[in-house]
C-alpha positions, 0 to 999 in steps of 0.5 A: 545466519538468520535466527527464525525469531529474529525481528525484521529490520526497519527501513525508513525512506528519505526520498519519495516520488509520491505527490499530493496533487496530480493533473490539477487535482488531488492524487487519490480516489475521487469523492465518487470512489469513496461513496459507500452508498449502495446502487439501486440493485444493492451493489457497492463498489468503493474505496476506503483507507486502510488503517494505520498500523492495521495487519493490511498496512503491515503486510504492505509495508513488509511486501514493499520493504522486501521488494526494495531490498530484493531490487536494490541489494539482491545479495542482502535479500538472499541472506533471508533477513526480513525487512519492513518499512517504518511507514509509507513513502511520503505522499503514499496512501493505501486504499482497499477497493471494496466490491459488494456482492462479490468475492470476500477478497479485495485489493489494495491500491497505493495512492499515488501510483509511482511517478503519478502514473495510472 
């Protein structure tokens, strides 16, 4: 039985399919994608890194750990224990996609995508 205030188990990954280069270039947002300069009409559409240990990063570390346990050990997952990754797998970074104007929400994109896929 899991106690309600029990802290999550911290998982460390020792393998990753993340790469820093892809198709002869850096695997991640391009300089244009990181440019925060507004367009002529004032709109902005850019990516920015998610800060280490920020609530958004912790959310994704928890979400990824829970998915990993659910897919690799469904019986353990069903026991209700919470898990969190100690850090993103090697070669992965989180970016927030910012659109102004637009909805207040933004999406988080891990770079690289699994196995370098688009």
